[in-house]
C-alpha positions as CSV (number, residue, x, y, z in Angstrom):
1,M,122.7,144.9,17.8
2,T,123.0,141.1,18.1
3,K,124.5,141.3,21.6
4,T,121.8,143.8,22.7
5,F,119.1,141.4,21.4
6,E,120.7,138.5,23.1
7,R,120.8,140.3,26.5
8,Q,117.1,141.3,26.1
9,T,116.3,137.6,25.3
10,V,118.1,136.3,28.3
11,A,116.5,138.9,30.5
12,T,113.0,138.0,29.2
13,V,113.5,134.3,29.6
14,T,114.8,134.9,33.1
15,I,111.8,137.0,34.1
16,D,109.4,134.4,32.7
17,R,111.2,131.5,34.5
18,M,111.3,133.4,37.8
19,R,107.6,134.2,37.4
20,E,106.9,130.5,36.8
21,L,108.8,129.4,39.8
22,I,106.8,131.8,42.0
23,I,103.4,131.1,40.6
24,S,104.0,127.3,40.6
25,G,105.0,127.5,44.3
26,E,108.5,126.2,43.7
27,L,109.7,129.4,45.3
28,T,107.4,129.6,48.4
29,A,105.7,132.6,50.0
30,G,108.2,134.6,52.1
31,E,111.2,132.8,50.7
32,A,114.3,135.0,50.3
33,L,115.6,135.2,46.7
34,R,119.3,134.3,47.1
35,Q,120.8,135.5,43.9
36,D,123.8,133.1,43.9
37,E,121.6,130.1,44.2
38,L,119.1,131.3,41.7
39,S,121.8,132.2,39.2
40,S,123.2,128.7,39.4
41,R,119.7,127.2,39.3
42,L,118.7,129.1,36.1
43,G,122.1,129.1,34.5
44,V,122.2,132.9,34.1
45,S,124.4,135.6,35.4
46,R,123.3,137.9,38.2
47,T,122.6,140.8,35.8
48,P,119.5,139.4,34.1
49,L,118.5,137.9,37.5
50,R,118.5,141.3,39.1
51,E,116.5,142.7,36.2
52,A,114.0,139.9,36.7
53,I,113.6,140.6,40.4
54,I,113.1,144.3,39.7
55,R,110.4,143.5,37.1
56,L,108.7,141.0,39.4
57,E,108.7,143.5,42.2
58,A,106.9,145.9,39.9
59,E,104.3,143.1,39.2
60,G,103.9,142.6,43.0
61,L,105.2,139.0,43.0
62,V,108.4,140.1,44.9
63,V,108.7,142.5,47.8
64,N,111.8,144.0,49.4
65,H,111.9,142.9,53.0
66,P,113.9,145.2,55.4
67,H,115.9,142.2,56.8
68,K,115.8,139.6,54.1
69,G,116.1,141.7,51.0
70,A,114.0,140.5,48.0
71,V,111.5,137.8,49.0
72,V,108.5,136.1,47.4
73,Y,105.4,137.9,48.4
74,K,102.8,136.3,50.7
75,P,99.1,136.8,49.9
76,T,96.9,138.3,52.6
77,V,93.2,138.7,53.1
78,D,93.5,142.5,52.6
79,E,95.3,142.0,49.3
80,L,92.8,139.4,48.1
81,Q,90.0,141.9,48.6
82,E,91.9,144.8,47.1
83,I,93.0,142.9,44.0
84,Y,89.5,141.5,43.3
85,E,87.8,144.9,43.9
86,I,89.9,146.3,41.1
87,R,89.5,143.2,38.9
88,I,85.7,143.3,39.2
89,L,85.7,147.0,38.2
90,L,88.1,146.5,35.2
91,E,86.8,143.1,34.0
92,T,83.1,143.9,34.1
93,Y,83.8,147.1,32.1
94,A,86.1,145.1,29.7
95,S,83.3,142.4,29.3
96,R,80.8,145.1,28.2
97,L,83.3,146.8,25.9
98,A,84.5,143.5,24.4
99,V,81.0,142.3,23.6
100,S,80.2,145.7,21.9
101,R,83.4,145.5,19.8
102,M,83.5,141.7,19.2
103,T,84.8,140.6,15.8
104,D,84.3,137.2,14.1
105,E,88.0,136.5,14.4
106,V,88.1,137.0,18.2
107,F,84.8,135.1,18.7
108,A,86.3,132.1,16.8
109,A,89.3,132.2,19.1
110,V,87.3,132.3,22.3
111,Q,85.0,129.6,21.0
112,K,88.1,127.4,20.4
113,L,89.3,128.0,23.9
114,V,85.9,127.0,25.3
115,D,86.2,123.7,23.3
116,D,89.7,123.2,24.9
117,L,88.3,123.9,28.3
118,D,85.6,121.2,27.8
119,T,88.3,118.5,27.2
120,A,91.0,119.6,29.7
121,E,91.2,117.6,32.8
122,N,94.4,118.8,34.6
123,P,93.4,121.6,36.9
124,W,96.5,123.6,36.0
125,D,95.6,123.3,32.3
126,L,92.2,124.7,33.3
127,V,93.8,127.7,35.0
128,R,96.0,128.4,32.0
129,L,93.1,128.1,29.5
130,N,91.0,130.4,31.8
131,H,93.7,133.1,31.5
132,E,94.0,132.6,27.8
133,F,90.2,132.8,27.3
134,R,89.9,136.0,29.3
135,Q,92.9,137.7,27.7
136,T,91.6,136.7,24.2
137,F,88.1,137.9,25.1
138,Y,89.3,141.2,26.4
139,S,91.5,141.8,23.4
140,A,88.2,142.6,21.6
141,T,88.1,145.8,23.5
142,R,91.0,147.0,21.4
143,N,92.3,148.8,24.5
144,K,95.8,147.5,25.0
145,H,96.2,149.4,28.3
146,L,93.1,147.9,29.8
147,V,94.1,144.5,28.7
148,E,97.6,144.9,30.2
149,L,96.2,146.2,33.5
150,I,94.0,143.1,33.7
151,R,96.9,140.8,32.8
152,N,99.0,142.2,35.6
153,L,96.2,141.9,38.1
154,T,95.6,138.3,37.0
155,L,99.3,137.5,37.7
156,R,98.9,139.1,41.1
157,A,95.8,137.0,41.7
158,E,97.4,133.7,40.6
159,P,98.4,132.5,44.1
160,Y,94.8,132.9,45.2
161,V,93.6,130.7,42.3
162,R,96.2,128.2,43.4
163,I,94.6,128.1,46.8
164,L,91.4,126.7,45.2
165,V,93.3,124.2,43.1
166,G,95.6,123.2,45.9
167,G,92.5,122.5,47.9
168,A,91.3,120.1,45.2
169,R,88.6,122.5,44.1
170,R,88.1,123.5,40.5
171,P,88.8,127.2,40.0
172,F,85.6,127.6,38.0
173,K,82.7,125.8,36.4
174,R,82.9,125.0,32.7
175,E,79.2,126.1,32.4
176,E,80.4,129.7,33.2
177,F,82.3,129.7,29.9
178,H,79.4,128.3,27.9
179,S,77.1,131.0,29.4
180,L,79.6,133.7,28.7
181,L,80.1,132.4,25.2
182,G,76.4,132.5,24.6
183,A,76.2,136.1,25.9
184,I,79.0,137.1,23.5
185,R,77.2,135.4,20.6
186,D,74.0,137.2,21.5
187,R,75.7,140.5,22.0
188,N,74.3,140.6,25.5
189,A,76.7,142.9,27.2
190,A,74.7,143.0,30.5
191,Q,74.7,139.2,30.8
192,A,78.5,139.0,30.0
193,E,79.1,141.6,32.7
194,A,77.0,139.7,35.2
195,I,78.7,136.4,34.5
196,T,82.2,138.0,34.9
197,R,81.2,139.6,38.2
198,A,79.8,136.4,39.6
199,H,82.9,134.4,38.7
200,L,85.3,136.9,40.4
201,E,83.1,137.3,43.5
202,A,82.8,133.5,43.8
203,T,86.6,133.2,43.8
204,V,86.9,135.6,46.7
205,Q,84.2,133.8,48.7
206,H,85.9,130.4,48.2
207,V,89.4,131.6,49.0
208,L,88.7,134.0,51.9
209,P,88.0,131.2,54.5
210,V,91.1,129.3,53.5
211,L,93.3,132.4,53.6
212,S,92.1,133.4,57.0
213,R,93.4,130.2,58.6
214,P,96.5,130.5,60.7
215,A,98.4,127.7,58.8
216,S,100.2,128.7,55.6
217,V,98.0,128.3,52.6
218,F,101.0,127.6,50.4
219,E,101.9,124.3,52.1
220,P,99.9,122.1,49.7
221,F,101.0,123.9,46.6
222,A,104.1,121.8,45.7
223,R,102.1,118.6,46.1
224,A,99.1,120.0,44.2
225,G,101.1,121.2,41.3
226,T,102.6,117.8,40.6
């Protein structure tokens, strides 16, 4: 039992670390995932590493290239539009449902996260807090499958958010969260839905021109993340 638990723990940690390397840009778009190098880098055997690659492929962060094998996926204009079309559908619905089922406990948690967003300065802290806010807010839906679908799509969308931050642009305005918090407090589901939709649509509009350029959008990521 202990050995099984240890294997599961190593696999989980390896998945999380690999995901972090991809999202941070340390493993760049299109880069081949060489298992010997990664095994040495992470200090794990190839077994949990293979499990991590399979999991991240299911999440869409890794793709199997016919000539290179497993590689870090590279965002495209088509994928940007497809991901955000689905996110808009799911998250506007989740916003309405969350407002209608909001509890005092969840409201206190999202209010605390808005306070944290007000004082955060590092853009990467803002991105992290944004994710925490939305996951906490959507937890009020009490629909774990909906929340998990949104979480997975948020991970898929992370490189696009990095395009905004890498270009020295804030990924959102703090005022959006105060407006959304007010809509939640007032039980105004329509307003919460509208704010959520506007936030997601604005991300697409800001990222699309950058992503359409011929140069790699990932070039500034390593510098921007430091």
